[in-house]
N, C-alpha and C positions, 0 to 999 in steps of 0.2 A: 300495563297498558290499559287505558279505558277504551271502550268501544266508541267510535264516532259513527253516527248512524247512517250516513251516506258514504260509501267508499266509491268515489267517482274518479275517472281518469281525466287528467288535464292534458290537452295537446297543444303544444306551442312549438312553432316552427321558426328556425333561423335559416334563412335561405342564402346560400353562397353561390353566386352566379359566375361561371367562367367567362373571362374576357369581357366583363361588364363593369363599368365604373361603380364604385361604392358610394356610400353616403346617402343623401336624401333626408327624409323626415325621421323622427325619433321612432316611428313604428318599425322602420327598417335599419335604423342605426348607421353608424360610420365604422368602417373596418380598416384594419391595417392591411396594406397591399403586400402580397406574397408573390414570390417569383415562381409562378406556376400557371397552368391554364385549365385547371380542372374545377369542379364545383361539388359543394356539399350542402345538403339540406339537413338541418337538425330539427327533429320534432321531439317535444317533451311531453310525456303524459304523466299523470300522477293519480294516486288514490288516497283519501283523507281519514279524521276522527269520528259510542253509538247511542248515547243519549244526549249528545251534543249536535245541534243542527248548525253546520257551517253555512251561514247565510251570505257571507262575502269573504273572499280571501285574496289578498294582494301579495305579490313579491316582485322585487326588482332584480332583473338579470343584469349583471355588470360585466360579465366576461365568459368566454368560452375559448379554450385552447386545446389544440390537438397535440399529441406527443407520439414519437419524438420530433424534435424540431421547434417546439414552442410556437406552433403555427396558430395565430389568432384568427378565429372565425367570427368573433363578436367581441366588441369593446364599446363601452359607452354606458348608457343607463336607460333601461326600458322597463316600465312597470306594467304588469299584467294583472287583470282581475280574473280569477280562476274559475268561479263557479259556473259561468256560462260555458266553459269548455269541457264540461262532463261528457259531452257528445260531439264537440267540435274541435277545430284546430285553429290556433291564432298564429299568424305570421308575424315575426319579430324583427328580423334584420336581414340585410344582404351583405355578402363579402365577394371577393373576386381573386382570381389568380392563386388558387390553392394548389401547391405542389403535389404532383402525383407521388405515390409511394404507399408503404405499409405503416399504419398507425396503430398504436397499442393502447391508447387511452385518451379520454377527453376530460378536461377539468372545467367545471362550471363554478362560477362565483355569484353569489346572490346577496341581496341587501334588503333591509326594511321590510321583513315579513309582517303582515297584519291580518288579523282574523276578526270578523264580526260573527258572534255566535249567539245561539239561544241555549242557555244552560238549564237543562232538564235532567241533570245527574243526580239531584237530590242533596247536593252540597256545594259550597263555594269552590270554584275552580278558577285558577289564575286571577283571583280578585273579583271574579264575576259571581254575584249572588245567585241563589237558586231562582229558577223561573225568570231570569232577567235576560235581556238582550244587551250585550256589551261588545265593545271593540277591545281586542286583546292584542298586545304586541308580544309575540313569543320571544322568550329569552333564548338566544341561539348559541348553543355550544360550538357549532361549526356552520359557517355560511358558505363553505365550499366543498366540493367533492370531486375526487378523481375516479372516474369510472373505466374499468378495464374494457377494451374492445377486442373481440375475438375475430381474427381473420378479416380485419377491416382494411381493404385495400382500395385506394383511389387510383383509377386508371387515368392515363393521359387524356385531356380533352373530354372528361366524362362528367356526368351529373350523378351524385351519389347521395343517399340519405341516411340519417341516424335517428332512431326513434328512442328517446330517453324517457324511461318510466320511473317517475319519482312517487313512491308509495307513501302518502301522508299518514297512513295508519302506523307506518314505521317511523316516519319523519318526526311526528309529534308524540311526546310522552304524556304521562298522566297529568302533568301540570301544564300542558300546552307549550312545553319547551320545544325547540326545533333543533334538529341536527340533520344538516343537509348531506352529511356523509352516509346516512342510513337509507336503506330501502330503494336504491337506484339501480336499474338495469338498462341495458341498451340493445336494440336490435337494428339491423340495417334494412333499408328499402330503397326501391327505385322510384323517384317521383313520377307520378302518373303511370306506374308500372307495378312490378312485383311488390306485394305487401304494402303498397302505398295507402295511407289513410284516404278514405273517399272524401271528395269535396274538400272543405276547409273551414274557414271562419264563416259562420252563418249569421245573418240579421245584424250586420254591423251598421249601426245608425250614426250618421254624422251629417255635416253640411258641406256642400260643394265649395271648396276654397279657391280653386283654380281649374281652368279647362285649357287643354292643349289640343286643339282640333287637328293640327298637322301630324301630331304623334298618336292621335286617338287614345289619349290619356286624360285623366282628371284626378285631382287630389281631394280626398275625402277627409275632413278633419273633425275631431270630437275631443272630449276632455282628456282622452288617453294619448292623443297624438294625431299624426296625419298619415294617410295611406295613399301612395301614388299608384293608381290602378290603370291597367290597360283594358281597352274594349276592343273586341274583334267580332267576326261574324257569328260566333257562337254565343255571344252575350245577349241577354234578353232584357227587355224593358217592359215594366208593368205599371199600369194605373196612372200613366202620365196624362194630364188633361190636355184637351185640344189646344188650350191657350199656350201650352209649352211647345207643341209640335204637331204636325199634321199626320205623322206616321212614327211608330216606335223606332228609335234609333239614337245615335250619338247626338244629333241635333237637339234632342229633348233636354239635354243637360244645360242648366243655367246656374250661374253663380248664386250662392246662398240657399239653393234648394236643400231641403232635408230629405235624405234618401236612407233606405235600408238595403244593404248590399251583401251579397254572398260572394266570398272571395275564394278562388281556387288557385292551385299550383299546376301550371302546365308542364308537359313533358320536357320542354326546353328550359324550364326553370322560371319562366315569366310568371308574374303575379297578375291574375285576370279577375275582373269583375264579371262574375258568371251571370247572376241575376241582380237587376237594378230596379228597386221598387220605390216609386214616388211616395213620399209621406206628406210633405208640405211645401208650398211654393217659396217660402222665405224662412229665415231663421230668427225672426223677431220674437217668436215664442218657441223656446227651445223644447226638445224632447228629452224626457227623463225616463229611463227604464229601470225596473227593479222588481223585487219579490214581495208580495203582500205577506205581512206576518200577523195581522189581526185586523178585524173590521168592527165598526160601530155605526150601524145603519141609523140609529136614532139621532146621532150627531152628524150624519152625512159625512163620515170620515173613515179612513182606514190608514194603517201604519205600513210603511214600505222601507226596505233596505235598497239604497241606490246601487245599481250595477253599471249603468252607463249614462253618459250625458252627451248631447249632441254638440255642445260647445264648451269651451273653457271660459273661466272668468265669471262663473255664475254664483260663486259663494258655496256651491254644493261640492261634496266629496264623495268618491266611490266608497261604498261600505257604510255611508251615513244612514242613520235612522231618521226618517222624516214623517210628518203627518200630512196626509193628502185630504183636501177639502173639495167636495163636489157639491153641486146644487141643483134644485129643480127649476129655478128661474133666476137668471138664464140657465137653461138646461145643459147640464153636462152630457156629452155624447158618449155612449157606450157602444163599442163595435169590436169585431174580431179581426185580427190581421189576415190579410190575403196570404194564403198558404200555398207553397208549391214544393214539390220534390223534384230536384233538377229543374227542368223547365215545364213541369206539368202542374196544373192547379189542383190543389187538394180541396175537396168539398167539405164544408162545415154545416151543410144544410141540415142534416139529421140532429145536430146539436144546437140549432138556432134558438130554440126555446130555453136553453140552459145559460144563456148569456144575453140578457136583454136590459139589465139595470143593476143598481147597487145590491139588491137581494141575492144576486148570483156571484158576488165577490166572496172569495174564501182564501184562507191562509194557503201559501204555496203557489198561488197563481203568479206568473210573470206578466206584468202589464207595462205598457208604454203610455206616458202621460204627456199631453201638450200643456206646458206650464204657462199659466196666465202671467202677465207682467205684474200683477198685484201680489205675487207670491213672495215669501220671505225665505231666508236660508233654512228655516226649520218647518215651515208649512207651505206646501205646494197647492196652489189653487188650480185645479185641473179643468181645462176647457174640454178635454176628451180623455177617455180611459179606454185604451185599446188592449185587448187580450192578445198576448204574444206567446211564444214557446217557453214552457217550463222545462227545466232539466231535473230529473229525479232518478236517484239510484237506489236500488233495493234488491232483494233476492226474489226470484220467480217462484211463485207458489203453485201455479198451474197454468196450462195452455189449453184452450178450447177454441176450435175454429180460428177466427182471426183476433182473438183476445188473449193477451198475455197478462195474467193477474200477478202483480208484484206486491211484496209486503210480508213475505213469509217470516215467521218467528220475530215479528215486530221489527223487521229491518227497515221500515220507512223512517225517514228523518223525523225527529220528535216534533218538528213544526207541524206535522199532519196529526198525529194522535194526540198531541197536546193541545190542539185547537179544534174541538169537535169530535174527537175520538175516531179519526179516520184510520182504518186498519188495512185498507186495500186500495190500490190504484189499478184500474182496468185500462191497460194499454191497447187501444184499438188499432190494429195494423191494417194495411191496405195492399191490394194487388195492383189496382189501377187508380192513381199512379202508385208505384210500388214503394213500400216502406223500405228504407235503406238499412241493411244489416251490416255490422262491421265487428271484427275481432282483431286485436293487435297481434300480428305475426300468424294469423290463421284466416280461415274462411268460414263464414256462417251464412245461412240464408233463411228464408221463411219456413223451411221444413226442418231446420235444426231444432232438436229437443233442448230447451233452455231450463227446464224445471230444475229447481235447487241451485241455479247458478245466479250470481249477482250480475245485473245489467244496469245500464243507464238508458233512459228513454227520453225522447225529446218531442214536444208538441204542445198545443194549447190544452189547458187543463179545465175541465168543466165540472161544476157542482151538480152531480147526477144522483147523489144518494146521501143517506145519513152517515153511514160508515165507509163509503167509498167514493171515489172521484173517477172520472173517465178522462183519459189523455189520449188525443188523436195522434198516434205515433207516426212521426215522419222519419225517425231514425231510432234503431236499437243497437246498443253497443255492448257486447259481452265483455265483462271485466277480465 
């Protein structure tokens, strides 16, 4: 086994709703109807390969079945980009009418695994030359796995959860071959209750495809699919212009707006748009988000691996390496994403001088681009470069006051130390608003001693030093 420098958990949720019709868009899938009235939520987490930086990872889920009884809780085809989910949860599908009873295993079936990596191993791996960025299709010895369940009982008319942990460090071998029967464990949880992952999918960018005012729902679409989202009295609306609405609320939503949405799972199993952030008034210039892999200020360019696209049919692909071109005239705008933890704004004022223009761009930053219509499939001409939340996994070196220093024993992804010699990331935590702490199957908080532990941190990444970076941490997840 070779070390893969970031071991990050991936959280993916399949939602099975009692007495609710199935189907909908591909984000939530279509399900086989079963003679029952209970519900199951399946959450999948994962941990990856240590001199390889995994820049993008995709896999398609094609089935999930409970045994005994061969009870299908997901069928169809849903592809997930995993790197954003180091600290988050992605909702995949709905099902209904799950029979109550005792279940002893769950079988998951996958297809089309794909990795975009930077190879800093010192030798060619899976056909990818040294110091190269390549897309690798892992040779899969097994694309399905049956995971035993311990004391998993679904009560009548209930809502139950399964958290499936797929460890990529075990899943991938030294040649980047994949065996989905390896490294998988399962724990149970109660949605919005005991052991439930906090919040869910964060910063999901897409355009408003449809609005149902009578049902207080809207459909958010992007290159990955569509999300039918509920809005209620707890949903919050941010940065909508006066031209869209006179007061924050459902009436602010307009067709073709580009939004960034935080998605959560309610106690009753409903999928909720928790925070709704206005990005652009229309989708004529799409939004592309990804991770910077290198910069060239002299050429007014940087390289990026695509993680998300606000619309389909653009000619771009998730995991694709592209060149980004910015300019001084007309000037490309550089700004920092509006940040919030739950419904509270996170201030970036103390870091405002560290992101003012091209000189502050560095490898490892996650940015969102407004793509000018003059762009091509390989070169994006950016009208705007907006700093968004990076996800980084490494071992905690030390803790002091509100700073968690990660990068012990060169555990940072090679993308950092290979581009500028960065050896540490200072994760700046906060009390007001509070940084969210989470551990699968456990409870941690700001007072927990995390030294020597592997963690994933999320937040905007600032170029604050020669051998270190500062990340304003909105979430800390213990691996």
